[in-house]
N, C-alpha and C positions, 0 to 999 in steps of 0.2 A: 462336669470334669468327673472321672472315674475315681473309684476307691484303688485302693489298694491292693494288689495283685499278690496271696499270701505265697504262691509258685515262684515269686520272686525275692522272698525274702530269703538272703543269707546268713546263713550259720551264726555268721561274726556278729550280725545286726545290722548290717548294712543292706541296703535296698536297692537290687540290679535294676530294676525299674529307673533309675537315673543314673546309670551306667552309660560311659559315652561309646563302649564298645557295642553295646547292644543297639543304641542309639543308630549309629553308623551302620550297624548290620543291619537293623529293621527298615531303613530308610534306605538302602542300598547307597550310602551316601560317600562315593569313593574319595572325593576331597579330602572329608573328614577322616577317612580310612588311611589315606596316605600323612595327614597329621600325626595322626595314633601311632602308625608306625614308626615315625620318629621318637615319640616317647617310649613305646616299647621294644623296639630294636625288631618287630615281625616284620613281615610282608602283606600287601594289602588282603590276600587270600586268608591270611590267620587273622582276621579283625572278624569274628564273627562270634555270635556268644547268644544263646537262648536262656540264660541264665543259670548261676553256677549250680543250681541243683536239679537242672535238667536230668531227663530220665537216659538220654543218650549221651555218652561222653566226648562224642565229636561234636555235639552242639556248644560246649562251654568252652570259654577262652582259655587258651594256651595255658597262662599263668595260674586261673580258676583251679584249672584239673588237679595241680598240684598243691593247693590251699592245707596247711597244716590245721586249720581249723576247721575248716570242712572233714576233713579225716578224721581228726578225732571227733568230731560230734557223731559222723558215722558209724565208727567204733563203738562208742559209747549208748549208741540207738538212739539218741535225742535231736532235736531241730535246733536248739540254737544254745550256744556258750550259757544265755541264760537260765538252761533247765538244768545246768550241770550242779552238781555237792561243791566243786572247787571253784566256782564263780564267783566273786572276782576272783583273779589269779592277784598273790602279793606283788 
């Protein structure tokens, strides 16, 4: 069993490595992509992601691109909420 890929640790604390979007994209599983489309209201070609902190914005799933938690961490120059002086929020 492999270890945790630190590049897949999301700023919110979730682990992108267990995300269905990433699984469907990585495996090219079109049937799973279709099921995810019904959940997210997207098209199969939108079901792609290389982790929410991927260098290229096009490699990040649509909804994760506009994540306010990610944006907050980027603005503060921290990797995750746990590094913030305001954590946890009331």
